[in-house]
C-alpha positions as CSV (number, residue, x, y, z in Angstrom):
1,M,106.1,131.0,112.3
2,D,108.7,133.1,111.4
3,A,108.4,132.6,107.3
4,G,107.9,135.9,105.6
5,I,104.3,136.7,104.8
6,A,105.0,136.6,101.2
7,G,103.8,133.1,100.9
8,I,100.5,133.7,102.5
9,K,97.8,133.4,99.6
10,G,96.7,137.1,98.5
11,I,100.2,138.5,99.7
12,G,102.4,139.7,96.7
13,Q,105.4,141.9,97.2
14,K,103.4,145.2,97.1
15,K,101.0,144.0,100.1
16,A,104.1,142.4,102.1
17,E,105.9,146.1,101.8
18,L,102.6,147.9,102.9
19,L,101.9,145.0,105.8
20,G,105.7,145.9,106.3
21,K,104.9,149.4,107.2
22,R,103.0,148.1,110.5
23,G,105.8,146.0,111.6
24,I,104.1,142.8,109.8
25,K,106.7,140.7,108.4
26,T,106.4,137.1,109.5
27,V,103.1,134.6,110.0
28,K,103.6,135.3,113.4
29,D,103.2,139.0,113.2
30,L,100.1,138.5,110.8
31,L,98.3,135.9,113.4
32,Y,99.1,138.5,116.5
33,H,97.9,141.6,114.6
34,I,94.9,141.9,117.0
35,P,91.7,143.2,115.9
36,R,90.9,146.5,117.7
37,D,87.6,146.1,117.4
38,Y,84.5,143.9,115.8
39,E,81.3,144.7,114.2
40,S,78.7,142.3,113.8
41,E,76.6,141.5,110.4
42,C,74.5,144.7,109.2
43,A,70.7,144.8,109.5
44,D,68.8,144.3,105.7
45,V,66.9,147.5,105.1
46,K,64.9,148.5,102.5
47,I,66.5,151.8,100.7
48,K,63.5,154.0,101.8
49,D,64.1,153.2,105.3
50,L,68.1,154.3,105.1
51,R,69.2,156.7,108.2
52,E,72.2,158.9,108.1
53,N,75.5,157.1,110.0
54,E,73.5,153.9,110.3
55,K,75.4,150.6,109.2
56,C,73.0,148.4,107.1
57,A,72.6,146.2,104.1
58,V,70.6,146.7,101.1
59,T,69.6,144.3,98.1
60,G,68.9,145.1,94.7
61,E,69.7,145.6,91.2
62,I,71.8,148.1,89.5
63,L,70.3,150.5,87.5
64,R,72.8,151.9,85.2
65,A,76.4,150.9,84.3
66,P,78.9,152.1,87.1
67,V,81.0,155.0,85.5
68,L,84.3,156.1,86.6
69,R,85.6,159.9,86.8
70,R,88.9,161.3,87.6
71,I,88.8,163.6,90.4
72,K,91.3,166.5,92.1
73,G,94.6,164.9,93.5
74,G,94.8,162.6,90.3
75,R,92.3,159.9,92.0
76,T,89.3,158.3,90.4
77,M,85.7,157.9,91.4
78,A,83.5,154.8,90.2
79,S,79.9,154.4,91.3
80,F,76.4,153.0,90.5
81,H,73.1,153.4,91.6
82,I,71.1,150.3,93.5
83,G,67.3,150.7,93.2
84,D,64.9,148.0,95.1
85,E,60.8,148.6,95.3
86,T,61.1,151.7,97.7
87,G,63.9,153.8,96.2
88,A,67.3,154.4,94.6
89,V,70.8,154.9,96.7
90,E,74.3,155.4,95.4
91,A,77.1,153.4,96.1
92,V,80.4,155.7,95.8
93,F,84.2,154.0,95.2
94,F,87.3,156.1,95.8
95,N,90.1,154.8,94.4
96,Q,89.1,151.3,92.7
97,P,88.7,151.9,89.4
98,Y,88.3,148.3,88.8
99,M,84.8,148.3,90.3
100,R,83.1,149.7,86.8
101,G,84.3,146.8,85.2
102,L,83.1,144.0,88.0
103,Y,79.6,145.1,87.7
104,K,77.1,145.7,85.2
105,A,73.3,147.2,84.9
106,G,70.5,144.8,85.8
107,Q,72.6,142.8,88.4
108,S,71.6,141.7,91.6
109,V,73.8,142.6,94.5
110,S,73.8,142.9,98.4
111,V,76.0,146.7,99.2
112,S,76.3,147.1,103.5
113,G,78.1,149.7,105.1
114,T,77.9,153.5,106.6
115,V,75.0,155.5,105.2
116,K,76.7,159.1,104.5
117,R,74.8,162.1,103.8
118,V,76.4,164.2,100.9
119,G,74.3,167.3,100.1
120,A,70.8,166.0,100.1
121,R,70.9,163.0,99.2
122,L,72.2,159.7,101.1
123,Q,74.9,157.4,99.7
124,F,77.4,154.4,100.5
125,T,80.9,155.3,100.8
126,N,83.5,152.7,99.9
127,P,81.0,149.6,100.7
128,H,81.3,145.9,100.8
129,V,79.9,144.3,97.7
130,C,78.8,141.0,96.9
131,A,75.8,138.6,95.5
132,P,72.7,138.3,97.5
133,G,73.2,135.8,100.6
134,A,76.7,135.8,100.3
135,R,77.4,138.9,103.0
136,S,80.0,137.5,105.5
137,Q,77.8,136.0,108.8
138,G,78.5,136.7,112.4
139,I,81.2,138.7,114.3
140,M,83.7,140.2,111.8
141,P,87.5,141.4,113.0
142,V,88.2,145.0,112.5
143,Y,91.9,145.7,111.9
144,P,94.2,148.8,112.3
145,L,95.3,149.1,108.9
146,T,98.0,151.2,106.9
147,A,97.5,153.1,103.9
148,G,96.7,150.9,100.6
149,I,95.4,148.0,102.8
150,S,91.3,148.0,103.1
151,Q,89.6,145.6,106.1
152,R,88.7,143.4,103.3
153,T,92.1,142.6,102.4
154,M,93.4,142.5,106.0
155,R,90.8,140.1,106.5
156,A,91.2,137.9,103.5
157,V,95.1,137.7,104.3
158,V,94.6,136.7,107.9
159,K,92.2,134.2,107.2
160,A,94.4,132.6,104.7
161,A,97.2,132.2,107.1
162,L,95.0,130.5,109.8
163,E,93.6,128.5,107.4
164,K,97.4,127.4,106.4
165,H,99.3,127.6,110.1
166,A,95.6,126.7,112.1
167,D,97.9,125.0,114.7
168,G,101.0,125.8,114.1
169,I,101.8,128.1,117.7
170,A,103.5,126.2,120.3
171,D,101.7,127.0,123.6
172,V,104.0,128.3,126.3
173,F,101.5,127.1,128.9
174,P,101.3,123.2,129.5
175,A,97.7,121.7,129.5
176,G,97.7,121.4,133.2
177,F,98.4,124.9,134.0
178,R,95.7,125.8,131.5
179,E,93.3,123.7,133.2
180,K,94.1,125.2,136.6
181,H,93.3,128.7,135.3
182,G,90.8,128.3,133.4
183,L,92.6,129.2,130.0
184,C,91.9,128.1,126.2
185,D,94.9,126.7,124.3
186,I,97.0,129.5,122.1
187,N,95.8,128.2,118.8
188,Y,92.1,128.4,120.0
189,A,92.6,131.7,120.8
190,I,94.4,133.0,118.0
191,K,91.6,131.4,115.7
192,N,88.6,133.1,117.7
193,I,90.3,136.4,118.4
194,H,90.1,136.7,114.4
195,F,87.1,135.3,113.5
196,P,85.2,134.5,117.2
197,R,82.6,131.4,116.8
198,D,80.3,133.1,118.9
199,E,80.9,135.8,122.1
200,E,81.6,133.4,124.7
201,A,84.6,132.1,122.0
202,L,85.7,135.8,121.7
203,R,85.8,136.2,125.9
204,A,87.8,133.3,125.9
205,S,90.3,134.2,123.7
206,K,90.7,137.8,124.9
207,R,91.4,136.3,128.4
208,R,94.1,133.8,127.2
209,L,95.9,136.0,125.4
210,L,95.6,138.9,127.9
211,F,97.0,136.4,130.9
212,E,99.7,135.3,128.9
213,E,100.8,139.1,127.9
214,L,100.5,140.3,131.5
215,L,102.0,137.2,132.9
216,L,105.7,137.4,130.3
217,F,105.5,141.5,131.0
218,N,105.8,140.7,134.8
219,A,108.4,138.3,134.5
220,A,110.4,140.7,132.1
221,L,109.6,143.3,135.0
222,L,111.2,141.1,137.6
223,S,114.3,140.4,135.4
224,R,114.8,143.8,134.6
225,E,114.7,144.8,138.8
226,T,117.3,142.0,139.4
227,D,119.8,143.9,136.8
228,R,118.9,147.5,138.2
229,A,119.8,146.0,141.6
230,K,122.8,144.8,140.7
231,N,124.5,147.1,138.0
232,A,123.9,150.4,139.1
233,F,126.0,153.4,138.4
234,R,126.1,155.3,142.1
235,I,126.4,159.0,141.8
236,S,126.7,161.0,144.9
237,S,126.1,164.9,145.3
238,G,125.4,167.3,147.8
239,E,123.9,171.3,148.4
240,G,127.2,172.5,146.7
241,T,126.7,170.3,143.7
242,R,122.9,171.9,143.4
243,R,123.8,175.3,144.0
244,R,125.9,175.5,141.2
245,F,123.6,174.2,138.9
246,L,120.8,176.4,139.6
247,D,123.1,179.3,139.4
248,A,123.7,178.3,136.2
249,F,120.2,177.7,135.4
250,G,119.2,181.3,135.9
251,H,116.1,181.4,137.8
252,A,115.1,179.7,141.1
253,P,112.9,176.3,141.0
254,T,109.5,176.1,142.3
255,G,108.9,173.9,145.2
256,A,108.0,171.1,142.9
257,Q,111.1,171.1,140.9
258,L,113.3,171.3,143.7
259,R,111.6,168.3,145.3
260,V,112.1,166.1,142.0
261,M,115.3,167.1,142.1
262,R,116.3,165.6,145.5
263,E,114.3,162.6,144.3
264,I,116.6,162.3,141.3
265,E,119.7,163.0,144.0
266,E,118.4,159.9,145.9
267,D,118.0,157.7,143.1
268,L,121.4,158.4,141.4
269,A,123.0,157.7,144.9
270,G,121.1,154.7,145.7
271,E,121.7,150.8,145.2
272,R,119.5,150.5,142.2
273,A,119.3,152.0,139.0
274,M,117.1,155.2,138.9
275,S,113.6,154.1,137.3
276,R,111.5,157.4,137.4
277,L,108.6,158.5,135.4
278,L,108.3,162.7,135.5
279,Q,104.9,164.2,134.9
280,G,104.1,167.5,134.9
281,D,101.8,169.9,132.6
282,V,103.2,171.7,129.5
283,G,105.5,174.5,130.7
284,S,105.4,173.6,134.2
285,G,109.6,173.0,134.0
286,K,110.4,169.1,133.5
287,T,113.3,170.3,131.8
288,M,114.9,171.7,135.0
289,P,115.4,168.0,136.8
290,A,116.1,166.1,133.5
291,F,119.0,168.8,133.0
292,Y,120.1,168.4,136.6
293,A,120.1,164.8,136.2
294,M,122.6,165.1,133.2
295,F,124.6,167.5,135.2
296,L,125.2,165.0,138.2
297,C,126.3,162.5,135.5
298,A,128.6,164.5,133.7
299,S,130.1,166.0,136.8
300,A,130.8,162.3,137.8
301,G,132.6,161.6,134.6
302,L,130.0,159.5,133.3
303,Q,127.3,160.1,130.1
304,S,124.0,160.9,129.3
305,A,121.7,160.6,126.1
306,M,118.4,162.5,126.1
307,M,115.9,161.0,123.1
308,A,113.1,163.6,121.6
309,P,110.5,162.7,119.3
310,T,111.1,165.5,116.7
311,E,114.1,167.5,115.3
312,V,112.4,170.6,116.5
313,L,112.4,169.5,120.3
314,A,116.0,167.9,120.4
315,R,117.5,171.0,118.5
316,Q,115.6,172.9,121.4
317,H,116.8,170.9,123.8
318,Y,120.5,170.9,122.4
319,E,120.6,174.8,122.2
320,N,119.4,174.9,126.2
321,A,121.7,172.6,127.5
322,Q,124.9,174.3,125.7
323,K,123.6,177.7,127.4
324,I,123.2,176.0,130.8
325,L,125.5,173.0,130.8
326,G,128.1,174.2,128.2
327,R,129.1,176.7,130.5
328,F,130.5,173.8,132.7
329,G,132.9,172.6,129.9
330,Y,130.8,169.6,128.9
331,N,130.6,168.3,125.3
332,I,127.0,168.1,124.2
333,E,126.5,166.8,121.2
334,L,123.5,166.5,118.6
335,L,122.2,163.7,116.6
336,T,119.4,163.7,114.5
337,G,118.5,162.1,111.3
338,S,119.1,165.7,109.2
339,S,122.9,165.4,110.6
340,S,125.2,165.0,107.9
341,A,127.6,161.7,107.5
342,A,130.6,163.6,108.7
343,Q,128.5,165.1,112.1
344,K,126.8,161.4,112.3
345,R,130.5,159.8,112.6
346,S,131.8,162.4,114.6
347,V,129.5,161.9,117.2
348,C,129.7,158.2,117.2
349,E,133.2,158.3,117.6
350,N,133.2,161.1,120.6
351,A,130.2,158.7,122.4
352,A,132.5,155.5,122.0
353,G,135.7,157.3,122.9
354,G,134.1,159.0,126.4
355,L,134.9,162.3,124.8
356,A,130.8,163.1,124.6
357,D,129.7,163.7,128.0
358,I,125.9,164.3,126.8
359,V,124.0,163.3,123.5
360,I,120.9,164.8,122.7
361,G,118.9,163.5,119.5
362,T,115.8,161.7,117.9
363,H,115.5,158.4,116.9
364,A,118.5,158.4,115.2
365,L,120.3,157.5,118.9
366,L,119.0,154.1,118.4
367,N,121.3,153.6,115.4
368,G,123.1,150.7,115.8
369,G,126.5,152.3,115.1
370,L,126.3,154.7,118.2
371,R,128.2,153.0,121.0
372,F,129.4,154.6,124.7
373,A,132.2,154.3,126.7
374,N,130.2,154.8,130.1
375,L,126.4,155.5,129.5
376,A,124.9,156.1,133.1
377,L,121.6,157.8,132.2
378,V,118.7,157.4,129.7
379,I,116.1,160.3,129.3
380,T,113.2,160.0,126.9
381,D,111.0,163.3,126.6
382,E,107.5,163.3,125.2
383,Q,107.8,159.3,126.0
384,H,104.2,158.5,124.3
385,R,105.5,159.2,121.2
386,F,107.9,156.5,121.5
387,G,107.5,152.6,121.6
388,V,108.1,150.3,124.1
389,N,110.7,149.1,121.8
390,Q,112.5,152.3,121.1
391,R,112.8,153.1,124.7
392,A,114.4,149.9,125.4
393,A,116.7,150.2,122.4
394,L,118.3,153.1,123.9
395,E,118.7,151.4,127.2
396,T,120.3,148.5,126.0
397,K,123.4,150.9,125.1
398,A,124.2,150.7,128.8
399,R,124.8,148.1,131.2
400,A,122.1,149.0,133.7
401,P,121.4,152.8,133.2
402,H,119.3,155.2,135.3
403,V,116.7,155.9,133.5
404,L,114.1,159.2,133.3
405,I,110.7,159.2,131.5
406,M,109.4,162.5,130.9
407,S,105.7,163.2,130.2
408,A,103.3,165.9,129.9
409,T,100.3,163.4,129.5
410,P,98.3,163.0,132.8
411,I,98.6,159.5,133.6
412,P,96.7,157.6,136.3
413,R,99.2,155.6,138.6
414,T,97.5,152.0,138.4
415,L,98.2,152.6,134.4
416,A,101.6,154.0,134.9
417,L,102.7,150.8,136.7
418,I,101.2,148.9,133.9
419,L,103.1,151.0,131.4
420,Y,106.5,151.5,132.9
421,G,106.3,148.6,135.8
422,E,107.8,149.4,139.3
423,A,108.8,153.1,138.1
424,D,108.6,155.8,140.8
425,I,106.6,158.7,140.1
426,S,107.2,162.4,140.3
427,V,104.7,164.6,139.7
428,I,105.6,168.8,138.7
429,D,102.2,169.9,140.2
430,E,103.3,173.9,140.1
431,M,103.7,176.1,137.1
432,P,106.6,178.7,137.2
433,P,105.7,182.1,138.2
434,G,103.4,184.1,135.8
435,R,101.9,181.0,134.1
436,S,98.4,180.9,133.5
437,A,95.6,178.4,132.7
438,V,94.5,178.1,128.9
439,G,91.0,179.1,128.7
440,T,89.5,176.1,126.7
441,F,86.2,176.0,124.6
442,V,84.6,174.0,122.4
443,V,83.5,176.0,119.3
444,P,80.4,174.8,116.8
445,E,81.2,175.7,113.2
446,S,78.3,178.0,113.6
447,K,80.3,180.4,115.6
448,R,83.1,180.3,113.5
449,A,82.6,183.9,111.9
450,D,82.9,184.9,115.5
451,M,85.9,183.0,116.4
452,Y,87.8,184.8,113.4
453,G,86.6,188.2,114.5
454,F,88.4,187.4,118.1
455,L,91.4,186.5,116.2
456,E,91.3,189.7,114.4
457,K,91.0,191.8,117.8
458,R,93.5,189.5,119.5
459,I,96.3,189.7,116.7
460,S,95.6,193.3,116.6
461,E,97.0,193.4,120.1
462,G,100.2,191.4,119.4
463,D,99.5,187.9,119.9
464,Q,100.0,185.0,118.0
465,V,98.0,182.2,116.8
466,F,98.2,178.3,115.9
467,V,96.0,176.6,114.0
468,V,96.2,172.4,113.4
469,A,94.1,170.7,111.2
470,P,93.8,166.8,111.2
471,V,95.1,166.2,107.8
472,I,97.2,167.9,105.0
473,E,95.2,167.7,101.9
474,Q,91.0,167.7,101.6
475,S,89.9,164.2,100.8
476,D,86.2,163.9,99.2
477,D,85.6,160.4,100.7
478,D,86.0,162.2,104.2
479,D,84.8,165.7,105.9
480,M,88.1,166.5,107.8
481,I,89.7,169.8,107.3
482,S,93.1,169.7,106.0
483,S,95.8,172.3,106.5
484,E,95.5,173.1,102.9
485,R,92.2,174.3,103.1
486,I,92.3,176.3,106.2
487,Y,95.3,177.9,104.9
488,G,93.6,179.5,102.0
489,E,90.9,180.5,103.9
490,L,92.9,182.1,106.4
491,R,95.7,183.5,104.1
492,A,92.8,185.2,102.1
493,R,91.7,187.3,105.5
494,F,95.0,187.3,107.4
495,D,98.0,188.0,105.1
496,R,101.0,187.1,107.4
497,T,99.5,183.4,107.6
498,A,102.0,180.4,106.9
499,L,101.8,176.6,106.4
500,L,103.5,174.0,108.1
501,H,103.2,170.3,107.5
502,G,105.7,167.2,107.4
503,R,106.2,166.8,103.8
504,M,107.9,169.9,103.9
505,R,111.7,169.7,103.6
506,Q,113.5,170.1,107.1
507,D,115.2,173.2,106.2
508,E,111.7,174.7,105.1
509,K,110.1,174.0,108.3
510,N,112.9,175.3,110.4
511,E,112.7,178.6,108.3
512,T,109.0,178.6,108.8
513,L,109.2,178.2,112.3
514,R,111.7,180.4,113.2
515,K,110.0,183.5,110.7
516,F,106.8,182.4,113.1
517,R,109.1,182.6,116.3
518,D,110.2,186.1,115.0
519,G,107.2,187.5,115.0
520,E,107.1,187.4,111.1
521,Y,104.2,185.6,110.8
522,D,100.7,186.0,112.8
523,I,99.3,182.4,112.5
524,L,100.9,179.4,111.5
525,V,98.9,176.5,109.8
526,S,100.0,173.0,110.4
527,T,99.2,169.4,111.4
528,T,100.1,167.6,114.4
529,V,104.0,167.9,113.2
530,I,103.8,171.2,115.9
531,E,102.4,168.7,118.9
532,V,105.6,168.9,120.6
533,G,108.8,171.0,120.7
534,I,107.5,174.4,119.6
535,D,108.0,177.3,122.6
536,V,106.8,180.9,120.9
537,P,106.3,182.9,124.3
538,D,103.8,185.0,121.9
539,A,101.6,182.4,120.9
540,A,98.5,182.7,122.9
541,I,95.5,180.8,120.8
542,M,95.5,177.7,119.6
543,V,92.5,176.6,117.2
544,I,92.3,172.8,116.5
545,E,90.0,171.6,113.8
546,N,88.0,168.6,113.9
547,A,89.0,168.3,117.6
548,D,87.0,165.5,117.5
549,R,89.2,163.5,115.7
550,F,92.0,163.7,118.1
551,G,93.1,161.7,121.1
552,L,93.2,163.2,124.7
553,A,96.9,163.1,124.9
554,Q,97.1,164.9,121.3
555,L,94.8,167.5,122.6
556,H,96.7,168.0,125.4
557,Q,100.2,168.4,124.0
558,L,98.6,170.8,121.6
559,R,97.1,173.1,124.0
560,G,100.2,173.2,125.5
561,R,101.9,175.2,122.8
562,V,100.4,177.9,124.0
563,G,100.2,179.6,127.5
564,R,103.9,179.7,127.8
565,G,104.5,183.7,128.5
566,K,102.6,185.6,130.7
567,K,99.6,187.1,128.4
568,K,96.3,185.2,128.5
569,S,96.0,182.1,126.3
570,Y,93.0,180.2,124.5
571,C,92.6,177.0,123.2
572,F,89.2,176.8,120.8
573,L,88.2,172.9,119.9
574,M,86.5,172.9,116.6
575,C,83.6,170.8,116.0
576,E,80.5,170.6,113.7
577,N,78.4,170.4,116.9
578,K,79.0,170.2,120.5
579,T,80.0,166.5,121.3
580,E,79.9,164.5,124.5
581,R,83.3,163.3,123.7
582,L,84.9,167.2,124.3
C-alpha cells in the first residue's frame, strides 16, 4: 500500500507528478482519494429532444471529419458534428488535439455529457465518446481533480489500482467488532466507495469509512487531551498586566474583547494547555485578544508563533505587533516565503536560541529547520485556509503548546467540535464603535449598467472599490468572468483602475496594494488573493463576479474587506440571474 503510484497501469511520470499535487503519492493515497459525488448513467435521447444544461447521451454518425483549430492562449479546439434521424449537434473538445485522429466521418459513436448553449445552438463540451453500447453502466464516481487530470483518467487509474490491490488493505477492525457494529470489511468498502455495485453497497461503504474515521479521530483527541493536561505551561497574570497591554494598544476594548481576554487569562493559568477557537466577524477585533495572549507569554519569558495564510496578512500582523508589543522591548520576527536566505537563517537562530519572543509568518513557519527554545503559544489566523496537518505541524514544534485558532467564518458549535475537538469557543459578537453592517445585494447581469453608475457616484465622493473575479484568464469552455476581462472593461470607463492576481511577483503585488491603500487607485480588480489580510479603510464597495461560483466562507471573507471604516459600505453579488443559492 505504501508503494509509489508509478507502478499503476496508466500512470507515467507526468501523471504521477500531477496527482502528487493533490497529495496522491502512494497506492494507499490513490485508493483513499474518495469521490466527492456520483453520477448515474445518462439517459439516451434523440438530438431533437436535447435540452440546455441536461446530462444525456445521443447515438449517431459523425457527419464530417473532425476539425482542429488553434484558439486564444495557445490552446486547441477539436470538434465534429454527430447526427441522427432527428437532427445534428456539435461536440467540442478543448485541449484534446488527439480527438481529430481518433474519429472519422461516417463512424457510429455515442456521445454523453452536459449540453450547453453557445449562442443560438446547443453543443456538448468535452463529452465522453465511445462506441454505441460501450458506455459505462451504473453509478460512476466523480473525483476532486487537479489541472491535467480528467475524470476519465482518474476513474481508469483508480480502477487499475483496485484490480492490482483488490484485497491488500489490512482491516483495523477484527471480524467480531465489524459484526457487532454492522460494518462491512475495509476492502469491500474501498471497492464500492469508488465503483458501487448498487446504492446499498454505496451506503454500506460510506458508513464503514465514516465510522472508522470518527473512531480514530476521537482516539486521537483523547490522546491529545492527556498531553494537554500533563505538560501545560502555566502563565499567571492580573489586572495590572492587562492594563499595561491596553494602554499600549491605544483604545478601549469592547465588552466582547474584554470577555475573551479574561477567558484567555484563565486558560493560560490553568492546568491544561489552552485549546480555544476564537470566532468573530471580519473587523470585529480578534487581533486584540490574540496579541494579548502573545503579550502574556512574552511577559513570562516564553515564545509565541502566529501563522497567517498570506504574506500580506502576516506582514500586516508583524507591523501591528511591532507598534504595540515592540514598545515593551520584545523581539518580534517575520518569516515568509519571500524572506531572504540570510533573514530565514537569522530567524531560525534567534528562535532556537530563545532570542525571538514572537515569530509571525506564513506557511514558512512549518519549515523543518525552525526550532524554538520554549514555544508556549501557537496562533493560527484565518484557520479555514490551512489544512489540519498544517496546523498540527506547527503545534508539534512545542511540547504541549497553548493553541488559539482564529476564524471570521461562522461555525456552528456542533461542527466546531467535530473540526477542533474539545476546543473552548469564544465569540466576539460586538463590533468596535463606528463600524456598521455591510449592505449586501444580489445584482443580476441586466442591472450591471446601473451598478456601474452607482460606482461612479461613490468614487466621486472618495470611496474605493474592490472587484473580485473567480479566474485570471477567460476560458472558451467556461462562462466565468475573468479578472483580465473585467479589468479591461472597467479600465475603459474608470482611469484609476489596477489589476492584482496571484501570478504577479510578490514585489509587484505589494506595490499595487500600497498604491491602492494610499488612494492612487480607485478600483482594484483581483482574484481571491485579496480574500484575507487587506485593510483599506476607504474601500467601501465590494463587487464579486460570478458570486454563485464561490463558497460561503469565501463570500463572507471577501465581504469583510469593506466596512472597515466609518463609511456606509456595500457588497454586490453579481450573477446572470438571481439564484436560490445566493
